[in-house]
N, C-alpha and C positions, 0 to 999 in steps of 0.2 A: 504494499500499500504506499502511496506517496506520503512524504512527511505532512503532518499537520501545520496549519498556519502559525501557531504559537511556538511550535518546536524550531521555528527558524531563527528565533531572536538573538541567539548567541553565536550564530554562524553567519559569517558573510556570504550570502547568497543573493542571486538575481532573479529567481524564479518569481514569476508573478504572484500576487496575492488577489483575492477575490472577495469583496466587501459588498454586500447586498441588503436590501430591507425595503420596506414600504416608505412612501413619501412622509417627511417630518419626523422619522424615528431618530434622526440624529447621526447618520452615517458620514455625512460630509465632514463635520468637525472630527470625527473619530479617525477618519481617513487622513485628514491633515495632520494630526498629531502623530499617527502611526508613520507617515511619510517622513516626518520630520526626525523621528527617532530611528528610522531604518533606511535613511538616505534614498527615499523613495520619490517617485513622481507619479501623478495621479492621471488615470485614464477614464474619463467620464463615460459611464454606461447609461445614457439618458437619451432616449429617441427624439427629445424636443430641445435639448441644450446644444445639439449639433446646429441648430438654426441661427444665423445671425439677426440679432433683434429681438428674440424672443428671450428676454433678460429677467424682467421681474416676475413674470408669471411661471417661469422655470426654476426659480430660486438659483439662478446661475450664479457660480462663484464670482465675486467681485474682484476689483484690482488687489485689494489688500490680501485675499486668499491666494491669488495667483502669484503674488509677490513672495509669499512664504514658500509656495511649493509649486513647481511646473505643473500645469494641466494640459491635458490632450484631449481631443475630439469635442472640443467646444468651439462654436463659431466656424464650422468647417463647411457649412452649406448655406446658399443664399435661400430666401423663402420661395423662390420660383424653381429649386431644384428638388428631384426626387431623393429620397433617403431611405434605405432599407438595411436589413440585417446583413446582407451580402456586403454592402458598402461599409458597414460598421466593422465587419470581420477584417476587410481589406486594410482599412486605416488603422485598425487597432493592432494588427500584426506589424505594420509599419512602426507604429510608435513603440511597441514592445522592443522591437530590433534596436530602434535608436536609444531607448533608455537603457537597455542592457549594455550597448556599446559604451555608454558612458560610465558603466560600472554601478548603475543605480537600480532600484528594484521598482518594476511596474506594479502599481496598486490599483486595480480596477474597482470602482465605486459607483454605484447607482442603482436604479431600481427597475430598469427595462429588463425583465426576466428573459424575454426572447433573445435579447443580445447577448446575455450571459450564456445561454443555451448554445447559441449558434456559434460563439467563439469557443467554447470549451468541447463541444460535441460535433460541430460541423452543421451545415444547413442542408444536407441532403442533396438531392438532385433536381430540385425545383429550379426552373430556368429563370433568368433575369426578366424584369418587367418589360412588357412591349407597349411602347408609348401610345400606338393607334388603338390597341385593343383596350389598354387601361382606361384611355379616354372615353372610349364607348361604354364600358362597364360603369365607369364613374357617373354617367348620366342616366343609367338604367335605374329604375326604382328598386329599392332594397327588397320589397316583397318578391319581385320577379327574380331577382338574383337567389333569393333563399330558395324559392321553388326549384330552380335550376339546381342549386346545391343538394338540396333534398333528394332529387331524382339521380343526380349522377355521383354523390358521395355521401349517402345516408351517415356514414362514420363521423366525417367531418361535421356535417349538419348537426349531430346530436351533441357535438362538444363545443363547437365554435360560440363565441360571444355574438348572438345575432343582432345585438344593439350597436355593434362596431362596423360600420360599412367598409372601413379600410381592410379589415380582416376578411370579410365576406368578398370584397372585391378581388383581393389576392388569391383567395382559394378558387373561385370561378375562373380567375385569370390563368393559373396554373393548369386547371383542368383542360381549359380550351386549347392551351399551348402544347399540352403534352398528350392529350386524350386518356390520361390516367387519373385515378383518384388523388385529391390532395393529400390524403391521409396516408396513402401508400408511400408517397414521396416523402413525407415527414418522417415515416418509420424509418428512413435511411440514417437518421440520427442514431448514434451509438449510445444506446441507453445505459450501458455499464462502464462508460468510460470513467476510469478511475481520477481522471483530471477532475471532473465534476465534484468529487468529494472535497475539494479545496474550497468550494463556496461557503463563505461565512455569512449567515444571515442575522440581522440584528432585529430584534422585536421589543415592543413594549406593551404594558397592558392597554387593553382597549380604551378605556377612560382617559388614560394619560395621553394616549396617541391622539385621540380625538380632540382633546384640549390644545395640543400642540399644532394640529392642523387648523383649527379655528383660529388660533393666534397667528399663524403663518399667513392665512388668508387676509386677516385685517391688516397685517403689516404691508402685504403686497398692494392692497388698495390704497392705503396711506402712503406708499412709495410712489404711487402713479400709474398703476396698472391700466386704468381707464385711458389716460393719456398716451401711454405706450402702445395700447391697442389701436387708437385712433390714428397714431402715425404709421402703424404697421400695415393699415388697411390701405393706404396709399401706395405700398410698396408690394401690393399683391397677396397679402395674408389670405384672403378669401379664396384665392385661385389654387391655393396648396392644400389639397384635402387632408394630407397628413398633419401639416402644422395646425390646421383648424379643428384637429381632434384634441389639441392641448387644453387641458381643463384650466378654465380661467378665461382664456382668449375666446372661446366659441361663447361663452356666456356673456362676456363683455360686448362682443360683436352684437349680439341679440339685443342687449340693453341699448346699444348705440342705435339700433333700428327702431327703438321705441317699444319692444316687445315687453319690457318688465322695468320696474323702477331699480335704482341703484341699490337701495337696502334689500330688495328682493333678489337681485343679482348677487350680492355678497353671500347671502344665506345659501343661494343655490350652489355657488362655487364651493362653499364649505362642504355641502351635502356630497356633491359630485367627487370631491376630493377624498372624503371619508369612504364613499363606496369604492373609489378607485384603490385606496390602501387595503381594503377588505379583498379586492380581487388580487391585488399583489401578493399578499399573505397566502391566499388559497393557491396561487400560482407556485410559490417558492416551496410551500409544503409537499408539493409533488416531485420536488428535485431533491437529489441526494446533496445534503448540505449540514453543516453544523450550526446550530442554533445558539445564539448569545442573547439573553434577556438584558435589555438596557434599562435599569433603573437608577442610574447614577449619572453624573455630569460626563462629559466626553472624555475628560482627562483621566477619570477614574476607570473608565470603560477601557481606554487604550492601555493603561498600565496593567489592567486585569488581564488583557489579551497578550500582552508582552511576557508577563510572569507565570501565567497558568500553564502546567505542562499539558493539559488536556482540556478540551471544551465539551460541553454537553451537547450531544448529538440528538437528544430528544427534542421533539417539535412542542411548539407553545400550544397550549389548549385552544380548540375552535371557538 
């Protein structure tokens, strides 16, 4: 078995570390402290922080954090560019090579579970996106796509998030391009890859996590999320279906259209973020990982990780 995360602290090694968890759990500050202790550089595993301009709503590390520790895979795509797991893996591999060449340790940190899985286990045989077909599918009503998916790939239909148009579009796109079920191609992932056991997932008790999410959303709006979103609309935010999936931005766009008041929008963003955190936890529970309960400040958690010879691999209660 590969050495566990905390067994690396007394040895100069440059193997990547993988720190995951739901939004607002506190993983970013823990990663910063670990990077400072372990001569590391952080690779963001966040499907929205890749976009330039999506700053406040994605809790993107600011200048102070980036001055403390080098960050990678942040601001690597324009709003009008597509970005997917395959592109993430390509850029992440490049970042790892560069970091290791400097004798530093890559520290992956984020909450996009699909990107962690793709990097650790591969992305199967699914083809890259086809621009013309993708444009056609994105204008097709979601119920129509779901009907096609149910007919051609009932396995994926039973498991997929049917409220997420981006996921549904991709599944149907792959089926049409290959003539094979999307589920069959996803199974090309190596489910037993030992490297996945390196994944460390941080968790908090639900009431505490919910409170942190609510406070974060309040802080985002106070920092100018509405103004940021208004400026991004002029740069094509609505034309990028992936970026428009970012929680906060979609709801603010709807507010700017007059669909709801600002207080209602703030409460909706809190609700959607709490729901998203729950989905993240559900996703990570299905992966081979070591779980760390975070009920202390970031410094205490980082020190705990550095000195503890073993981590608890049991999963938090549902």
